[in-house]
N, C-alpha and C positions, 0 to 999 in steps of 0.2 A: 656735520657740519655739523651728518650731523649732522659737517661738514662736517661731522659731521661734519657740524657736524658741525664751527664746525667741527660732534665729538663722540668718540666711542666710549670713553670712560672719563669721568670728571674727577680729578684728584682733589683731596681735601684742601691742598694749597690753592688750587684754582678757585674753588668755591670761596675760600676765605678772602682771597685777593679781590675777587669781583665784588663780594659783599662789602668789603671795606671801602673800595674805590667808589662804588655806587652810593653807598650810604653817606660818605663824605660829600659827594657831589650833590646828592639830593637834599642833604641838610642845608647846604649853601644856597641851592637853587630855589627851594620852596620855604616860605615862611610858615609858621605854625608848629604844632607839637608833632614830633616824630612818632611813627607807629611803634617802633622798638628802639632800644638803645644800641649804640655801636657795640657795646659789650655783647648784647644778644646776637647782633649780626655776625660778630666774630666767633660765635660759638658754633661753628659749622661742623665740628668733628662729631657731635652727638647726632645719632639717627633716631633717638627715642621720640616716639609720637608720630613720626613720618610713616607713610605707606612704603612698603618695600617690594621689590621685584623678587618674589620668593618661589616662582615656578611657572611653568607654562600656563597660559590663560586663554580663554576664548575671546577673540577680538570682536568688537561690535562697531559697525560703521553705519552712519558717518561719525558717531560719537568719538571714536578713537583717532579721528583726524584732528580733533580739537585738543584742549588742555586737559591735564590730569592733576588737578590740585590735590594736595596731600603728599605727592611725590616732590622731592626737593628741587630737582633739576629736570628741565625739558628743553628740547630744541627742535626747530624746523629749519632744515639746512638744504640749500640749493647751490650746486656748482655746475659750471658748464663751459664748453668750448664752442664759440660762435664765430661765423665767418661772414664778412661783408661780400657784396657782389663781386668786388675785385679780388677776393681771396684773402684780404687782410683778416688776421685772426685775433680774437680777444678771448681771454678767460674771465670768468666772473665767479665771485662767491657772494652769497647773500644768506645770512643766518639770523634768525631771531631766537633768543634764549629766554626762557622763563625760569626764575629762581624764587623759591618760597623760603623766606627767611625764618619763619617759625612754624612748628607743626600745625598749630590751630589756624582756622580761617577767620576772616573778619565778618561782621554782620551783613555788610552789603554783598557778601559772598556766602552768607549762611548764618553766622553768629558773630556777635561783638558790637562794635560801634557803627553808627549809621552815617557817619561823615563820608561825603563823596571823595574826600582825600585819603581816607583810611584804607590801607592795603598792606599786606605783608608779601605781596607779589612784586618782584622786580623784573623788569624786562630790559634786555641788552641786545643790541643788533650790531652785526659786523657786515660791512659792504666793501668789496674790493673789485678792481678791474685790472687785469693783466693785458697791457698793450704790447703784443708780441713784436710787431714791426719796430717799435721804438724802444724795446727792451725796458719797459717801464711798468712799475706796479704801484697803483695808488689805492688808498683805503681810507675808510672813515668808520667811526664808532658812535653809537648813541645809546643812551639808557634813560629809563624813567620808571617811576613807580607805576604799578598797574592800577591806576585810579583816575577818576575824572575824565575818562575817555582818552587819556594820553597814550596808553598802551594796553593791549588785551589780546586774548585769543578766544574765539567763539566758534560754535559749530553751525548754528542756524541764524543768519546765513554764514557760511564759512568765511572767516577772516582772521588773520593774524597781523597785528600792526604795532608799530611804535611811531607815534606821530604820523608823518605822511609816508613812512616806509611801510609798504603793505604787501601782503600775500592774500589774495581773495579769489573765491570761486568764480569761474567764468559763467555767465548766464547761459552761453551756448556750450554747456559742459558735455561735449560730444566725445566721450571716451567709451570704447567698446568693452572695457573691463569693469566688472562689478566692483564697487567700493573704491574706485579710483577717481581722482579729481583732476580736471584741467584748471589751471590757475593763471592769474594775472599778477605779475610781480612788478612793483614800481618803487624806485628809490633814487634819490639825488643827493650827492655829496655836497659839502661845502666847497664852493669853487665851480660847481655846475656839472661835473661828470655825473651821468645818470644811466639807468637801465629802465626800459619799458618793454617787458617781455611776456609772452603767452606760452605756456607749456602744456603739452598733451601726452599722457602716458602711451608708450608703444608696447609695454609689457605690463602684466598684472603686478600687484604688490608682491615683494619678496619679504618673507618673515625670517629675519636673521636668527642665527643660533638654533635653539630647539623650538621651532614653531613660533618664533618671535621673542623667546626668552633667551637672552644673551648673557651668559655668565662671564664675569670679569675676574673672579677670584674664588677661593675656597670657603671664605666666611659666608655664613648664612645671609642672604639678601644682597650679597655683593654682585649685583647683576642689573640689567636694564631690560626694558621692553623696546624692541627695535624693528622698525618697518622701513623698507627702502622701495623706491621706484627707480630702477637702475637705468632706464632709458626713456627720456622725455623729448619728444620733438619740440623744438623751441624756435620761436621767431619773434621779431620785434625790432627794437632799435637800441643802440648804445650811443651816447653822446660823450665826447671827450675832446678837450681843447676847442670847444665851440663848434665841433664838427659832428654831424649826426650821421650815423651809419645804419642802414637797414641790414639786419643780420639774421642768419639762420644757423641751426646746429642742433646739438643735443645737450641735455642737462641730466643731472642725477639728483635725487631727493632722498634725504634721510629724515625720519621722525623718530626721536628716541626720548624715553623718560626713565628716571631712576631716582634713587636716594643715596645709595652708597658711593663711596669714593674708591680710588685705586687702593690696593693693599699697601701696607707699610713698606714692603720690599719692592714695590713697583715704582719706577722713576718716570716713565713716559711711554709714548707709543709712536708708531709710524703707521699711517692709515692710507691705503690706496683705493681709489675707485677708478676702474678702467673699463672703457667701452671699446671693444675690438671690432675691426673691420668686417669680420665674418659673422657679426651679430651676437656674439657672446659678450657677457659682462662679468667683471671680476671685482669682488671686494676682498681685500686682505688687510688685516691689521695685526701687528706684532706688538705686544706689551713688553717693554724692556724693564728688567730688574736693575736694582742699584749696582749690582756687580757686573753689569753688562750682558748677562745671560738673558735668554728669552723666557717669558712666562709660559707656563703650560696652557694658559687661557687665551693665547693668540688664536685667531679665527680666520678661516677662508671660506668664501662662497663663490662658486662659479655658476652662472645663470646662462642657460642655452637660449637659442633664438626665440623660442616660444615663452620663455620666462620661467622654465622649470629649473630648480636647483639640482646641481650635480654634486653628489657627496665626494669630498676630497679629504684625505688625512692631512691635517695641518702639519704634522710632524715630518711629512715627506716633502714639504715646500722648502726650497733653497733660495735664499735672497742674499746676494753678495753686493756690497757697496763698492762701486768702481771709481767714483770721483766724489769730492767734497767741495763745499763752498763755505768760506768764512765770512760771516756778516760784518760789514764795516760799522754797523750800528751797535751791535751787541757783543761782537767778538765770538759769538757762538758758531760752531762748526757743524753744518748740516750736510748730510748726504745729498748729492745732486744727480747721480747716475747709478743705476742698479742693474744687475743681471738676475732675472726671475727664472727659475726652473721648477716645473711641476711635472716630473716624469709620469705620474699617475695618469695624466691626460695628454701627455706628449706635447707640453707647452714649454717654450723657452723664448724669452724676449728681453730686450733692454728697455728700460724706462729712464727718461731724462727730463729734467725740468726745462720748460721752454724759456724761462727767464731765470737767471741765477738768484736775483734778489726778489723774492716774494714773501719776505718776512712781514708778519703782522705785528707792528709795534703799537699795540693797544693796551688795554688795562692789564692783560696778561699776554706776554710775548709768546708767539708761536709761529710756525711756518705753514702757509697754506697757499698752494700754487698749482698752476696748470702743468701737465706733463704730456710728453709724446711717447709712443710705443712703436717698436720695430722688432719683428722676430718671426717665429714659426709656431704653428699648431698642427700636429699630425702631418708634418712635412710640407704644409702649405704656408706660403708667405702671408703674414698678417701685419697690419699696422693698427694704430689706435690712439686714443687720447683719453685724458682723465685728469685726476687731481691727486695731490699728495698732501697729507697733513702730518706735521711732526711736532712733538712736544718733548720736553725733558732734556734739552741739549744745553742747559745753562752752563756757563763757564764756572768751573769749580774755584 
């Protein structure tokens, strides 16, 4: 979200579009001299001077739960499927992104100017609720410079925020897993829809890729550092249409940071996070090339009941699109139902979106929505829930 996430690899076009949109808005919203020019903000293709994900590293906690300045892009991504006492289902996405517009840092972060308004850190947040009963998806977006207390990410005490949209450590951080965090998430959209949720990890951290080093392409540094908490017990409340619902369920959390974009030949991705009824969790993303073929850097992670990764050859995964949905907003045609087959671990199941229209029409359009799962694993019936994120389906 990532979602993540929500995002597994951030394309150069995504970076540029966000920087441009944010910079225009911030220039209009705030008086005073800008930190950088629009021309500088649009210069997102260059990676010179930024830190790069260049190989496996040793993670340090709690520091690695916080921000990683020097890398261009970072996100803290939560998605979940929650249920009211009467069984009514809601999906939610809440993601805060950090984007560093220039390689150097400012003095109030180390070097440069001392103005409290000076920052080359831009924060963007996306918040969405899928109301399954009413087949409705609502969403909101905020952004701000990382200055004057408007938005920031910090470790001690742990808090990621953009104005009053917050992720922060619970004082009663009762998790049995070292280096894991129980958090409190709060956000309210314009119009009053809101979430007020507490999450607690049910499994330890999963280090995606090679011990947390997740390659996206063959070029040096075209990779990210990527940590997931694949199953979080979640409870709290959702408010929608002036009704407040006490909810419980499960969430998924991704934290990822990098500098590089997708390769020139890569168009977009399809990313699945799935929590199965037998206690297993699955993350799969396929990077799609311009010609429609799949990139060799697609990735799959299967996590067992105890949180251990099960190795799977991604080349032996078969994903077939069964149905599609055409957006009335953008005209883009997205997959909406899939058949997943992983013979290596005797898994086959169907995945389908719970609501057809879960398109995020924000600064950069993408699809992010709740899904349901039905199938078999080792001849045993399984069900499940999760999220799908899709990019790169623009109408030609």
